[in-house]
Biopython code that builds the backbone (N, CA, C, O; Angstrom):
import numpy as np
from Bio.PDB.StructureBuilder import StructureBuilder

atoms = [
    (1, "MET", "N", (115.514, 238.102, -41.339)),
    (1, "MET", "CA", (115.387, 237.618, -39.983)),
    (1, "MET", "C", (116.593, 236.741, -39.656)),
    (1, "MET", "O", (116.896, 235.800, -40.390)),
    (2, "LYS", "N", (117.267, 237.042, -38.579)),
    (2, "LYS", "CA", (118.474, 236.309, -38.220)),
    (2, "LYS", "C", (118.130, 235.049, -37.445)),
    (2, "LYS", "O", (117.242, 235.043, -36.592)),
    (3, "GLU", "N", (118.857, 233.975, -37.764)),
    (3, "GLU", "CA", (118.628, 232.720, -37.073)),
    (3, "GLU", "C", (118.972, 232.820, -35.589)),
    (3, "GLU", "O", (118.355, 232.139, -34.770)),
    (4, "ASN", "N", (119.958, 233.665, -35.224)),
    (4, "ASN", "CA", (120.308, 233.752, -33.808)),
    (4, "ASN", "C", (119.195, 234.395, -32.997)),
    (4, "ASN", "O", (119.093, 234.122, -31.801)),
    (5, "ALA", "N", (118.357, 235.234, -33.591)),
    (5, "ALA", "CA", (117.207, 235.801, -32.878)),
    (5, "ALA", "C", (116.241, 234.689, -32.495)),
    (5, "ALA", "O", (115.728, 234.668, -31.376)),
    (6, "VAL", "N", (115.995, 233.782, -33.400)),
    (6, "VAL", "CA", (115.091, 232.669, -33.106)),
    (6, "VAL", "C", (115.758, 231.694, -32.123)),
    (6, "VAL", "O", (115.085, 231.093, -31.287)),
    (7, "LYS", "N", (117.054, 231.547, -32.229)),
    (7, "LYS", "CA", (117.784, 230.696, -31.279)),
    (7, "LYS", "C", (117.660, 231.266, -29.867)),
    (7, "LYS", "O", (117.366, 230.532, -28.923)),
    (8, "ASP", "N", (117.883, 232.562, -29.723)),
    (8, "ASP", "CA", (117.781, 233.210, -28.411)),
    (8, "ASP", "C", (116.357, 233.137, -27.867)),
    (8, "ASP", "O", (116.152, 232.823, -26.695)),
    (9, "LYS", "N", (115.386, 233.424, -28.713)),
    (9, "LYS", "CA", (113.987, 233.391, -28.275)),
    (9, "LYS", "C", (113.576, 231.978, -27.875)),
    (9, "LYS", "O", (112.855, 231.796, -26.895)),
    (10, "SER", "N", (114.026, 230.985, -28.622)),
    (10, "SER", "CA", (113.659, 229.604, -28.291)),
    (10, "SER", "C", (114.310, 229.153, -26.987)),
    (10, "SER", "O", (113.726, 228.362, -26.246)),
    (11, "PHE", "N", (115.509, 229.647, -26.703)),
    (11, "PHE", "CA", (116.164, 229.312, -25.439)),
    (11, "PHE", "C", (115.374, 229.899, -24.263)),
    (11, "PHE", "O", (115.103, 229.211, -23.279)),
    (12, "GLU", "N", (115.014, 231.168, -24.383)),
    (12, "GLU", "CA", (114.233, 231.811, -23.314)),
    (12, "GLU", "C", (112.869, 231.144, -23.165)),
    (12, "GLU", "O", (112.355, 231.022, -22.053)),
    (13, "PHE", "N", (112.286, 230.715, -24.276)),
    (13, "PHE", "CA", (111.017, 229.997, -24.230)),
    (13, "PHE", "C", (111.188, 228.674, -23.492)),
    (13, "PHE", "O", (110.330, 228.294, -22.695)),
    (14, "SER", "N", (112.281, 227.973, -23.750)),
    (14, "SER", "CA", (112.558, 226.708, -23.049)),
    (14, "SER", "C", (112.647, 226.925, -21.543)),
    (14, "SER", "O", (112.140, 226.122, -20.760)),
    (15, "VAL", "N", (113.290, 228.009, -21.146)),
    (15, "VAL", "CA", (113.387, 228.327, -19.714)),
    (15, "VAL", "C", (111.988, 228.528, -19.132)),
    (15, "VAL", "O", (111.687, 228.033, -18.046)),
    (16, "ARG", "N", (111.145, 229.248, -19.849)),
    (16, "ARG", "CA", (109.763, 229.461, -19.381)),
    (16, "ARG", "C", (109.001, 228.143, -19.284)),
    (16, "ARG", "O", (108.263, 227.913, -18.326)),
    (17, "ILE", "N", (109.183, 227.285, -20.276)),
    (17, "ILE", "CA", (108.506, 225.981, -20.273)),
    (17, "ILE", "C", (108.957, 225.161, -19.065)),
    (17, "ILE", "O", (108.127, 224.577, -18.368)),
    (18, "ILE", "N", (110.259, 225.116, -18.816)),
    (18, "ILE", "CA", (110.787, 224.353, -17.681)),
    (18, "ILE", "C", (110.207, 224.890, -16.374)),
    (18, "ILE", "O", (109.770, 224.114, -15.523)),
    (19, "ASN", "N", (110.203, 226.200, -16.213)),
    (19, "ASN", "CA", (109.655, 226.787, -14.981)),
    (19, "ASN", "C", (108.163, 226.525, -14.847)),
    (19, "ASN", "O", (107.677, 226.276, -13.743)),
    (20, "MET", "N", (107.429, 226.576, -15.953)),
    (20, "MET", "CA", (106.009, 226.276, -15.908)),
    (20, "MET", "C", (105.780, 224.822, -15.511)),
    (20, "MET", "O", (104.872, 224.521, -14.736)),
    (21, "CYS", "N", (106.603, 223.923, -16.042)),
    (21, "CYS", "CA", (106.462, 222.499, -15.707)),
    (21, "CYS", "C", (106.775, 222.243, -14.237)),
    (21, "CYS", "O", (106.119, 221.422, -13.596)),
    (22, "LYS", "N", (107.770, 222.937, -13.705)),
    (22, "LYS", "CA", (108.051, 222.819, -12.270)),
    (22, "LYS", "C", (106.821, 223.238, -11.460)),
    (22, "LYS", "O", (106.457, 222.585, -10.482)),
    (23, "TYR", "N", (106.197, 224.323, -11.874)),
    (23, "TYR", "CA", (104.973, 224.801, -11.215)),
    (23, "TYR", "C", (103.858, 223.754, -11.329)),
    (23, "TYR", "O", (103.192, 223.442, -10.343)),
    (24, "LEU", "N", (103.661, 223.216, -12.533)),
    (24, "LEU", "CA", (102.593, 222.234, -12.734)),
    (24, "LEU", "C", (102.780, 221.003, -11.852)),
    (24, "LEU", "O", (101.814, 220.467, -11.309)),
    (25, "ILE", "N", (104.020, 220.561, -11.715)),
    (25, "ILE", "CA", (104.293, 219.357, -10.923)),
    (25, "ILE", "C", (104.169, 219.644, -9.427)),
    (25, "ILE", "O", (103.531, 218.883, -8.701)),
    (26, "THR", "N", (104.776, 220.736, -8.965)),
    (26, "THR", "CA", (104.805, 220.988, -7.524)),
    (26, "THR", "C", (103.499, 221.571, -6.991)),
    (26, "THR", "O", (103.066, 221.205, -5.898)),
    (27, "LYS", "N", (102.874, 222.457, -7.731)),
    (27, "LYS", "CA", (101.663, 223.138, -7.225)),
    (27, "LYS", "C", (100.365, 222.491, -7.680)),
    (27, "LYS", "O", (99.391, 222.465, -6.928)),
    (28, "LYS", "N", (100.338, 221.975, -8.890)),
    (28, "LYS", "CA", (99.103, 221.420, -9.456)),
    (28, "LYS", "C", (99.091, 219.888, -9.479)),
    (28, "LYS", "O", (98.062, 219.275, -9.761)),
    (29, "HIS", "N", (100.226, 219.283, -9.185)),
    (29, "HIS", "CA", (100.359, 217.821, -9.193)),
    (29, "HIS", "C", (99.921, 217.219, -10.529)),
    (29, "HIS", "O", (99.247, 216.191, -10.582)),
    (30, "GLU", "N", (100.323, 217.886, -11.592)),
    (30, "GLU", "CA", (100.008, 217.432, -12.954)),
    (30, "GLU", "C", (101.292, 216.888, -13.557)),
    (30, "GLU", "O", (102.284, 217.607, -13.669)),
    (31, "TYR", "N", (101.275, 215.604, -13.949)),
    (31, "TYR", "CA", (102.503, 214.935, -14.382)),
    (31, "TYR", "C", (102.496, 214.500, -15.848)),
    (31, "TYR", "O", (103.564, 214.347, -16.441)),
    (32, "ILE", "N", (101.351, 214.302, -16.429)),
    (32, "ILE", "CA", (101.276, 213.749, -17.791)),
    (32, "ILE", "C", (101.454, 214.839, -18.850)),
    (32, "ILE", "O", (102.376, 214.780, -19.662)),
    (33, "MET", "N", (100.564, 215.831, -18.832)),
    (33, "MET", "CA", (100.660, 216.896, -19.841)),
    (33, "MET", "C", (101.927, 217.719, -19.652)),
    (33, "MET", "O", (102.497, 218.215, -20.624)),
    (34, "SER", "N", (102.372, 217.868, -18.404)),
    (34, "SER", "CA", (103.595, 218.644, -18.165)),
    (34, "SER", "C", (104.800, 217.972, -18.829)),
    (34, "SER", "O", (105.689, 218.655, -19.338)),
    (35, "LYS", "N", (104.830, 216.636, -18.825)),
    (35, "LYS", "CA", (105.926, 215.934, -19.518)),
    (35, "LYS", "C", (105.857, 216.166, -21.022)),
    (35, "LYS", "O", (106.884, 216.339, -21.679)),
    (36, "GLN", "N", (104.652, 216.168, -21.556)),
    (36, "GLN", "CA", (104.476, 216.366, -22.999)),
    (36, "GLN", "C", (104.911, 217.767, -23.422)),
    (36, "GLN", "O", (105.651, 217.928, -24.393)),
    (37, "VAL", "N", (104.448, 218.780, -22.688)),
    (37, "VAL", "CA", (104.793, 220.157, -23.054)),
    (37, "VAL", "C", (106.269, 220.429, -22.766)),
    (37, "VAL", "O", (106.894, 221.233, -23.458)),
    (38, "PHE", "N", (106.825, 219.776, -21.766)),
    (38, "PHE", "CA", (108.254, 219.901, -21.483)),
    (38, "PHE", "C", (109.070, 219.384, -22.668)),
    (38, "PHE", "O", (110.002, 220.038, -23.137)),
    (39, "ARG", "N", (108.695, 218.197, -23.137)),
    (39, "ARG", "CA", (109.419, 217.575, -24.249)),
    (39, "ARG", "C", (109.333, 218.416, -25.525)),
    (39, "ARG", "O", (110.352, 218.726, -26.142)),
    (40, "SER", "N", (108.112, 218.780, -25.910)),
    (40, "SER", "CA", (107.967, 219.529, -27.164)),
    (40, "SER", "C", (108.480, 220.961, -27.037)),
    (40, "SER", "O", (109.082, 221.488, -27.973)),
    (41, "GLY", "N", (108.250, 221.589, -25.896)),
    (41, "GLY", "CA", (108.651, 222.984, -25.717)),
    (41, "GLY", "C", (110.152, 223.202, -25.692)),
    (41, "GLY", "O", (110.644, 224.213, -26.192)),
    (42, "THR", "N", (110.885, 222.257, -25.110)),
    (42, "THR", "CA", (112.339, 222.386, -25.081)),
    (42, "THR", "C", (112.982, 221.859, -26.367)),
    (42, "THR", "O", (114.120, 222.203, -26.686)),
    (43, "SER", "N", (112.259, 221.041, -27.082)),
    (43, "SER", "CA", (112.771, 220.494, -28.343)),
    (43, "SER", "C", (112.871, 221.550, -29.439)),
    (43, "SER", "O", (113.674, 221.414, -30.362)),
    (44, "ILE", "N", (112.069, 222.587, -29.342)),
    (44, "ILE", "CA", (112.086, 223.654, -30.355)),
    (44, "ILE", "C", (113.499, 224.214, -30.480)),
    (44, "ILE", "O", (114.071, 224.237, -31.570)),
    (45, "GLY", "N", (114.049, 224.659, -29.376)),
    (45, "GLY", "CA", (115.381, 225.259, -29.375)),
    (45, "GLY", "C", (116.482, 224.274, -29.710)),
    (45, "GLY", "O", (117.446, 224.618, -30.395)),
    (46, "ALA", "N", (116.341, 223.043, -29.225)),
    (46, "ALA", "CA", (117.352, 222.027, -29.514)),
    (46, "ALA", "C", (117.457, 221.779, -31.016)),
    (46, "ALA", "O", (118.556, 221.648, -31.556)),
    (47, "ASN", "N", (116.317, 221.716, -31.681)),
    (47, "ASN", "CA", (116.329, 221.495, -33.134)),
    (47, "ASN", "C", (116.826, 222.715, -33.896)),
    (47, "ASN", "O", (117.434, 222.578, -34.957)),
    (48, "ILE", "N", (116.572, 223.908, -33.365)),
    (48, "ILE", "CA", (117.117, 225.113, -33.994)),
    (48, "ILE", "C", (118.641, 225.077, -33.923)),
    (48, "ILE", "O", (119.317, 225.383, -34.906)),
    (49, "CYS", "N", (119.182, 224.707, -32.766)),
    (49, "CYS", "CA", (120.643, 224.592, -32.632)),
    (49, "CYS", "C", (121.207, 223.574, -33.608)),
    (49, "CYS", "O", (122.254, 223.806, -34.212)),
    (50, "GLU", "N", (120.522, 222.454, -33.766)),
    (50, "GLU", "CA", (120.957, 221.453, -34.752)),
    (50, "GLU", "C", (120.911, 222.029, -36.159)),
    (50, "GLU", "O", (121.824, 221.811, -36.955)),
    (51, "ALA", "N", (119.843, 222.768, -36.467)),
    (51, "ALA", "CA", (119.694, 223.350, -37.803)),
    (51, "ALA", "C", (120.843, 224.298, -38.123)),
    (51, "ALA", "O", (121.351, 224.321, -39.244)),
    (52, "LEU", "N", (121.242, 225.073, -37.130)),
    (52, "LEU", "CA", (122.312, 226.046, -37.350)),
    (52, "LEU", "C", (123.650, 225.369, -37.610)),
    (52, "LEU", "O", (124.572, 225.991, -38.137)),
    (53, "GLN", "N", (123.758, 224.110, -37.247)),
    (53, "GLN", "CA", (124.970, 223.332, -37.522)),
    (53, "GLN", "C", (124.763, 222.370, -38.688)),
    (53, "GLN", "O", (125.566, 221.462, -38.905)),
    (54, "GLY", "N", (123.688, 222.573, -39.431)),
    (54, "GLY", "CA", (123.335, 221.671, -40.529)),
    (54, "GLY", "C", (124.424, 221.552, -41.577)),
    (54, "GLY", "O", (125.213, 222.471, -41.799)),
    (55, "SER", "N", (124.440, 220.408, -42.204)),
    (55, "SER", "CA", (125.468, 220.131, -43.202)),
    (55, "SER", "C", (125.093, 220.640, -44.599)),
    (55, "SER", "O", (125.929, 220.658, -45.502)),
    (56, "SER", "N", (123.845, 221.049, -44.769)),
    (56, "SER", "CA", (123.391, 221.547, -46.065)),
    (56, "SER", "C", (122.153, 222.409, -45.863)),
    (56, "SER", "O", (121.574, 222.439, -44.777)),
    (57, "LYS", "N", (121.757, 223.101, -46.906)),
    (57, "LYS", "CA", (120.535, 223.909, -46.855)),
    (57, "LYS", "C", (119.325, 223.011, -46.598)),
    (57, "LYS", "O", (118.430, 223.378, -45.837)),
    (58, "ALA", "N", (119.298, 221.849, -47.225)),
    (58, "ALA", "CA", (118.187, 220.915, -47.024)),
    (58, "ALA", "C", (118.136, 220.437, -45.567)),
    (58, "ALA", "O", (117.055, 220.318, -44.990)),
    (59, "ASP", "N", (119.294, 220.165, -44.980)),
    (59, "ASP", "CA", (119.366, 219.745, -43.577)),
    (59, "ASP", "C", (118.863, 220.865, -42.669)),
    (59, "ASP", "O", (118.119, 220.616, -41.721)),
    (60, "PHE", "N", (119.273, 222.099, -42.964)),
    (60, "PHE", "CA", (118.832, 223.269, -42.206)),
    (60, "PHE", "C", (117.309, 223.383, -42.250)),
    (60, "PHE", "O", (116.662, 223.551, -41.216)),
    (61, "ILE", "N", (116.747, 223.291, -43.442)),
    (61, "ILE", "CA", (115.293, 223.407, -43.606)),
    (61, "ILE", "C", (114.580, 222.268, -42.884)),
    (61, "ILE", "O", (113.551, 222.487, -42.244)),
    (62, "ALA", "N", (115.109, 221.073, -42.981)),
    (62, "ALA", "CA", (114.488, 219.920, -42.320)),
    (62, "ALA", "C", (114.447, 220.108, -40.804)),
    (62, "ALA", "O", (113.416, 219.861, -40.179)),
    (63, "LYS", "N", (115.552, 220.539, -40.214)),
    (63, "LYS", "CA", (115.604, 220.735, -38.758)),
    (63, "LYS", "C", (114.713, 221.901, -38.323)),
    (63, "LYS", "O", (114.056, 221.824, -37.285)),
    (64, "MET", "N", (114.690, 222.968, -39.102)),
    (64, "MET", "CA", (113.807, 224.089, -38.778)),
    (64, "MET", "C", (112.338, 223.665, -38.886)),
    (64, "MET", "O", (111.493, 224.130, -38.120)),
    (65, "THR", "N", (112.048, 222.800, -39.823)),
    (65, "THR", "CA", (110.683, 222.294, -39.970)),
    (65, "THR", "C", (110.295, 221.436, -38.768)),
    (65, "THR", "O", (109.155, 221.496, -38.308)),
    (66, "ILE", "N", (111.224, 220.648, -38.263)),
    (66, "ILE", "CA", (110.966, 219.876, -37.046)),
    (66, "ILE", "C", (110.692, 220.834, -35.882)),
    (66, "ILE", "O", (109.784, 220.605, -35.084)),
    (67, "SER", "N", (111.477, 221.900, -35.794)),
    (67, "SER", "CA", (111.250, 222.906, -34.744)),
    (67, "SER", "C", (109.851, 223.502, -34.857)),
    (67, "SER", "O", (109.166, 223.690, -33.852)),
    (68, "LEU", "N", (109.437, 223.792, -36.066)),
    (68, "LEU", "CA", (108.101, 224.341, -36.298)),
    (68, "LEU", "C", (107.019, 223.358, -35.848)),
    (68, "LEU", "O", (106.038, 223.757, -35.222)),
    (69, "LYS", "N", (107.196, 222.088, -36.164)),
    (69, "LYS", "CA", (106.230, 221.067, -35.738)),
    (69, "LYS", "C", (106.186, 220.956, -34.219)),
    (69, "LYS", "O", (105.107, 220.821, -33.641)),
    (70, "GLU", "N", (107.329, 221.011, -33.578)),
    (70, "GLU", "CA", (107.385, 220.956, -32.113)),
    (70, "GLU", "C", (106.698, 222.182, -31.509)),
    (70, "GLU", "O", (106.023, 222.071, -30.486)),
    (71, "ALA", "N", (106.865, 223.341, -32.130)),
    (71, "ALA", "CA", (106.204, 224.557, -31.648)),
    (71, "ALA", "C", (104.683, 224.434, -31.775)),
    (71, "ALA", "O", (103.947, 224.856, -30.884)),
    (72, "ALA", "N", (104.222, 223.861, -32.878)),
    (72, "ALA", "CA", (102.783, 223.661, -33.059)),
    (72, "ALA", "C", (102.243, 222.691, -32.006)),
    (72, "ALA", "O", (101.160, 222.906, -31.461)),
    (73, "GLU", "N", (102.990, 221.631, -31.721)),
    (73, "GLU", "CA", (102.575, 220.687, -30.684)),
    (73, "GLU", "C", (102.544, 221.376, -29.318)),
    (73, "GLU", "O", (101.615, 221.171, -28.537)),
    (74, "THR", "N", (103.543, 222.179, -29.039)),
    (74, "THR", "CA", (103.607, 222.897, -27.767)),
    (74, "THR", "C", (102.410, 223.821, -27.616)),
    (74, "THR", "O", (101.814, 223.902, -26.541)),
    (75, "ASP", "N", (102.056, 224.518, -28.690)),
    (75, "ASP", "CA", (100.881, 225.393, -28.676)),
    (75, "ASP", "C", (99.636, 224.594, -28.277)),
    (75, "ASP", "O", (98.815, 225.068, -27.491)),
    (76, "TYR", "N", (99.501, 223.401, -28.811)),
    (76, "TYR", "CA", (98.368, 222.527, -28.481)),
    (76, "TYR", "C", (98.338, 222.212, -26.989)),
    (76, "TYR", "O", (97.302, 222.364, -26.342)),
    (77, "TRP", "N", (99.472, 221.774, -26.439)),
    (77, "TRP", "CA", (99.530, 221.403, -25.025)),
    (77, "TRP", "C", (99.254, 222.606, -24.136)),
    (77, "TRP", "O", (98.575, 222.478, -23.117)),
    (78, "LEU", "N", (99.768, 223.766, -24.504)),
    (78, "LEU", "CA", (99.531, 224.964, -23.704)),
    (78, "LEU", "C", (98.053, 225.330, -23.689)),
    (78, "LEU", "O", (97.511, 225.698, -22.646)),
    (79, "ARG", "N", (97.407, 225.232, -24.832)),
    (79, "ARG", "CA", (95.974, 225.525, -24.905)),
    (79, "ARG", "C", (95.171, 224.516, -24.080)),
    (79, "ARG", "O", (94.199, 224.877, -23.417)),
    (80, "LEU", "N", (95.583, 223.270, -24.130)),
    (80, "LEU", "CA", (94.908, 222.231, -23.361)),
    (80, "LEU", "C", (95.096, 222.454, -21.852)),
    (80, "LEU", "O", (94.149, 222.304, -21.080)),
    (81, "LEU", "N", (96.297, 222.805, -21.442)),
    (81, "LEU", "CA", (96.554, 223.097, -20.028)),
    (81, "LEU", "C", (95.709, 224.276, -19.559)),
    (81, "LEU", "O", (95.204, 224.273, -18.436)),
    (82, "HIS", "N", (95.556, 225.269, -20.404)),
    (82, "HIS", "CA", (94.723, 226.418, -20.051)),
    (82, "HIS", "C", (93.254, 226.021, -19.973)),
    (82, "HIS", "O", (92.569, 226.350, -19.004)),
    (83, "ARG", "N", (92.779, 225.329, -20.973)),
    (83, "ARG", "CA", (91.360, 224.967, -21.052)),
    (83, "ARG", "C", (90.933, 224.060, -19.906)),
    (83, "ARG", "O", (89.771, 224.071, -19.501)),
    (84, "THR", "N", (91.866, 223.278, -19.384)),
    (84, "THR", "CA", (91.540, 222.359, -18.291)),
    (84, "THR", "C", (91.858, 222.948, -16.916)),
    (84, "THR", "O", (91.751, 222.260, -15.901)),
    (85, "GLY", "N", (92.247, 224.225, -16.888)),
    (85, "GLY", "CA", (92.420, 224.921, -15.627)),
    (85, "GLY", "C", (93.764, 224.742, -14.932)),
    (85, "GLY", "O", (93.926, 225.160, -13.785)),
    (86, "TYR", "N", (94.723, 224.129, -15.607)),
    (86, "TYR", "CA", (96.044, 223.955, -14.979)),
    (86, "TYR", "C", (96.881, 225.232, -15.019)),
    (86, "TYR", "O", (97.702, 225.465, -14.131)),
    (87, "ILE", "N", (96.677, 226.056, -16.043)),
    (87, "ILE", "CA", (97.343, 227.365, -16.070)),
    (87, "ILE", "C", (96.270, 228.434, -16.247)),
    (87, "ILE", "O", (95.299, 228.242, -16.979)),
    (88, "ASP", "N", (96.457, 229.552, -15.573)),
    (88, "ASP", "CA", (95.450, 230.611, -15.604)),
    (88, "ASP", "C", (95.557, 231.450, -16.886)),
    (88, "ASP", "O", (96.465, 231.276, -17.699)),
    (89, "GLU", "N", (94.608, 232.349, -17.026)),
    (89, "GLU", "CA", (94.503, 233.177, -18.236)),
    (89, "GLU", "C", (95.774, 233.977, -18.512)),
    (89, "GLU", "O", (96.242, 234.021, -19.649)),
    (90, "ASN", "N", (96.332, 234.606, -17.486)),
    (90, "ASN", "CA", (97.533, 235.428, -17.676)),
    (90, "ASN", "C", (98.725, 234.596, -18.120)),
    (90, "ASN", "O", (99.423, 234.961, -19.066)),
    (91, "MET", "N", (98.957, 233.486, -17.445)),
    (91, "MET", "CA", (100.071, 232.617, -17.818)),
    (91, "MET", "C", (99.866, 232.078, -19.231)),
    (91, "MET", "O", (100.792, 232.062, -20.041)),
    (92, "ALA", "N", (98.651, 231.642, -19.511)),
    (92, "ALA", "CA", (98.350, 231.071, -20.827)),
    (92, "ALA", "C", (98.580, 232.094, -21.932)),
    (92, "ALA", "O", (99.259, 231.807, -22.919)),
    (93, "ASN", "N", (98.013, 233.291, -21.766)),
    (93, "ASN", "CA", (98.160, 234.314, -22.804)),
    (93, "ASN", "C", (99.620, 234.641, -23.065)),
    (93, "ASN", "O", (100.037, 234.754, -24.218)),
    (94, "SER", "N", (100.389, 234.792, -22.013)),
    (94, "SER", "CA", (101.792, 235.165, -22.152)),
    (94, "SER", "C", (102.611, 234.086, -22.865)),
    (94, "SER", "O", (103.328, 234.378, -23.822)),
    (95, "ILE", "N", (102.504, 232.855, -22.401)),
    (95, "ILE", "CA", (103.351, 231.794, -22.962)),
    (95, "ILE", "C", (102.842, 231.350, -24.337)),
    (95, "ILE", "O", (103.645, 230.986, -25.197)),
    (96, "ILE", "N", (101.542, 231.372, -24.555)),
    (96, "ILE", "CA", (101.005, 231.029, -25.876)),
    (96, "ILE", "C", (101.416, 232.093, -26.891)),
    (96, "ILE", "O", (101.745, 231.760, -28.029)),
    (97, "ASN", "N", (101.402, 233.359, -26.498)),
    (97, "ASN", "CA", (101.866, 234.423, -27.403)),
    (97, "ASN", "C", (103.330, 234.216, -27.786)),
    (97, "ASN", "O", (103.698, 234.384, -28.948)),
    (98, "ASP", "N", (104.165, 233.852, -26.812)),
    (98, "ASP", "CA", (105.575, 233.565, -27.111)),
    (98, "ASP", "C", (105.698, 232.396, -28.081)),
    (98, "ASP", "O", (106.508, 232.429, -29.008)),
    (99, "CYS", "N", (104.901, 231.379, -27.863)),
    (99, "CYS", "CA", (104.938, 230.202, -28.740)),
    (99, "CYS", "C", (104.520, 230.583, -30.159)),
    (99, "CYS", "O", (105.154, 230.161, -31.126)),
    (100, "GLN", "N", (103.472, 231.366, -30.286)),
    (100, "GLN", "CA", (103.007, 231.775, -31.610)),
    (100, "GLN", "C", (104.007, 232.691, -32.302)),
    (100, "GLN", "O", (104.119, 232.677, -33.528)),
    (101, "GLU", "N", (104.729, 233.480, -31.527)),
    (101, "GLU", "CA", (105.788, 234.304, -32.100)),
    (101, "GLU", "C", (106.901, 233.420, -32.668)),
    (101, "GLU", "O", (107.427, 233.694, -33.746)),
    (102, "LEU", "N", (107.255, 232.361, -31.939)),
    (102, "LEU", "CA", (108.248, 231.408, -32.454)),
    (102, "LEU", "C", (107.747, 230.743, -33.736)),
    (102, "LEU", "O", (108.511, 230.568, -34.686)),
    (103, "ILE", "N", (106.478, 230.376, -33.763)),
    (103, "ILE", "CA", (105.899, 229.756, -34.958)),
    (103, "ILE", "C", (106.023, 230.702, -36.155)),
    (103, "ILE", "O", (106.388, 230.274, -37.250)),
    (104, "LYS", "N", (105.725, 231.970, -35.948)),
    (104, "LYS", "CA", (105.832, 232.959, -37.036)),
    (104, "LYS", "C", (107.279, 233.115, -37.493)),
    (104, "LYS", "O", (107.550, 233.171, -38.693)),
    (105, "MET", "N", (108.196, 233.185, -36.553)),
    (105, "MET", "CA", (109.614, 233.327, -36.896)),
    (105, "MET", "C", (110.099, 232.118, -37.690)),
    (105, "MET", "O", (110.754, 232.266, -38.721)),
    (106, "LEU", "N", (109.774, 230.922, -37.203)),
    (106, "LEU", "CA", (110.210, 229.701, -37.880)),
    (106, "LEU", "C", (109.598, 229.584, -39.269)),
    (106, "LEU", "O", (110.274, 229.184, -40.217)),
    (107, "THR", "N", (108.331, 229.928, -39.390)),
    (107, "THR", "CA", (107.665, 229.883, -40.693)),
    (107, "THR", "C", (108.363, 230.810, -41.682)),
    (107, "THR", "O", (108.586, 230.443, -42.835)),
    (108, "ALA", "N", (108.707, 232.013, -41.225)),
    (108, "ALA", "CA", (109.388, 232.982, -42.100)),
    (108, "ALA", "C", (110.780, 232.483, -42.494)),
    (108, "ALA", "O", (111.185, 232.625, -43.648)),
    (109, "ILE", "N", (111.506, 231.907, -41.553)),
    (109, "ILE", "CA", (112.859, 231.387, -41.841)),
    (109, "ILE", "C", (112.791, 230.249, -42.849)),
    (109, "ILE", "O", (113.585, 230.199, -43.789)),
    (110, "ILE", "N", (111.852, 229.345, -42.657)),
    (110, "ILE", "CA", (111.710, 228.204, -43.575)),
    (110, "ILE", "C", (111.325, 228.700, -44.967)),
    (110, "ILE", "O", (111.902, 228.268, -45.965)),
    (111, "LYS", "N", (110.349, 229.609, -45.032)),
    (111, "LYS", "CA", (109.919, 230.131, -46.336)),
    (111, "LYS", "C", (111.074, 230.819, -47.058)),
    (111, "LYS", "O", (111.301, 230.581, -48.245)),
    (112, "LYS", "N", (111.798, 231.666, -46.344)),
    (112, "LYS", "CA", (112.931, 232.376, -46.948)),
    (112, "LYS", "C", (113.995, 231.386, -47.431)),
    (112, "LYS", "O", (114.543, 231.534, -48.524)),
    (113, "SER", "N", (114.272, 230.397, -46.623)),
    (113, "SER", "CA", (115.287, 229.394, -47.006)),
    (113, "SER", "C", (114.872, 228.598, -48.225)),
    (113, "SER", "O", (115.701, 228.295, -49.083)),
    (114, "LYS", "N", (113.592, 228.254, -48.310)),
    (114, "LYS", "CA", (113.103, 227.523, -49.470)),
    (114, "LYS", "C", (113.135, 228.392, -50.722)),
    (114, "LYS", "O", (113.432, 227.907, -51.814)),
    (115, "ASP", "N", (112.828, 229.678, -50.561)),
    (115, "ASP", "CA", (112.865, 230.602, -51.703)),
    (115, "ASP", "C", (114.269, 230.772, -52.232)),
    (115, "ASP", "O", (114.453, 231.027, -53.423)),
    (116, "GLU", "N", (115.265, 230.638, -51.373)),
    (116, "GLU", "CA", (116.674, 230.802, -51.775)),
    (116, "GLU", "C", (117.238, 229.553, -52.448)),
    (116, "GLU", "O", (118.315, 229.606, -53.042)),
    (117, "GLU", "N", (116.527, 228.438, -52.363)),
    (117, "GLU", "CA", (117.044, 227.188, -52.957)),
    (117, "GLU", "C", (117.072, 227.266, -54.466)),
    (117, "GLU", "O", (117.476, 226.308, -55.126)),
]
sb = StructureBuilder()
sb.init_structure("model")
sb.init_model(0)
sb.init_chain("A")
sb.init_seg("    ")
for serial, (resi, resn, name, xyz) in enumerate(atoms, 1):
    if name == "N":
        sb.init_residue(resn, " ", resi, " ")
    sb.init_atom(name, np.array(xyz, "f"), 0.0, 1.0, " ", f" {name:<3s}", serial, name[0])
structure = sb.get_structure()
């Protein structure tokens, strides 16, 4: 699995998160959870970019692990937004599936990197 695939996917995911947050603020007038999901959802890709510039294998694994934690947090916020009616079933299913795909990719990258140590 190539790191640039996860980098590209995380960037596109960040764009979706930003657009969803714009919707939550302008249409639903939701300001608290949208800030949380904005922070964690865009942090995934930022940490992947940092990992790709890591100074060592351990640094790479550490940054990818942070990305994985941010993805897990984002999954939580997305589920909460859905359960409380801020995002509908279609939006929730689509963006949560993307988030879970990132989680799977990051988990595989971390496992492979640890196995190579």
